[in-house]
C-alpha positions in Angstrom: 0.0 0.0 0.0 1.4 3.4 -1.0 2.0 6.0 1.7 1.6 9.7 1.0 3.0 12.7 2.8 -0.1 14.9 3.5 -0.2 18.5 4.5 -3.2 20.0 6.3 -3.1 23.8 6.4 -5.1 25.6 9.1 -5.5 29.1 10.6 -2.7 30.2 12.8 -3.3 29.1 16.4 -5.3 26.0 15.5 -2.2 23.8 14.9 -2.6 22.0 18.3 -6.3 21.3 17.7 -5.6 20.0 14.2 -2.7 17.8 15.5 -5.1 16.2 18.0 -7.7 15.6 15.3 -5.2 13.9 13.1 -3.8 11.9 16.1 -7.4 10.8 16.9 -7.8 9.5 13.4 -4.8 7.3 14.0 -2.2 8.9 11.6 1.5 9.6 12.2 2.3 13.3 12.5 5.7 14.1 11.1 5.8 17.9 11.5 3.9 20.8 13.1 4.6 24.3 11.8 2.8 27.6 11.9 -0.4 27.2 9.9 0.1 23.6 8.9 0.4 20.0 10.1 2.2 17.4 8.0 1.3 13.7 8.5 1.6 10.4 6.6 -1.2 8.1 5.4 -2.5 5.9 2.6 -5.3 6.6 0.1 -7.9 5.9 2.8 -6.3 8.6 5.0 -6.8 11.2 2.3 -10.5 10.4 2.2 -10.9 10.2 6.0 -9.0 13.5 6.5 -11.2 15.3 4.0 -14.3 14.1 5.8 -13.3 14.3 9.5 -10.8 17.1 9.9 -12.8 20.2 11.0 -10.0 22.6 11.6 -8.0 21.9 8.4 -8.7 24.2 5.5 -7.9 21.5 3.0 -5.8 18.3 2.6 -2.8 18.5 0.3 -0.6 15.7 -1.1 3.1 16.5 -1.1 4.6 16.0 -4.6 8.3 15.8 -4.9 10.1 16.3 -8.3 12.7 13.7 -9.1 16.3 14.8 -9.0 17.7 15.7 -12.4 21.3 14.9 -11.4 
C-alpha cells in the first residue's frame, strides 16, 4: 500500500487542535509548523482526512520532483 505525505493547512493558532484531530484518526504526525500540520497516510487517510478534519482548510498531497542529477 502506498504511503503519502499529506499537509493540512489551518488558521494560525489551531495547529494543536488539528494535531489532536489527526492523532485521533490514527495517523502519524511528522511535522507541526505555523499554519500547517504534516502527516503520513494511505489513500484511505486522504478520504478520511477530508471528511473528518474540521480545523483543516484542505488536505494537500506533497509532490516531490525527481532529481535531475
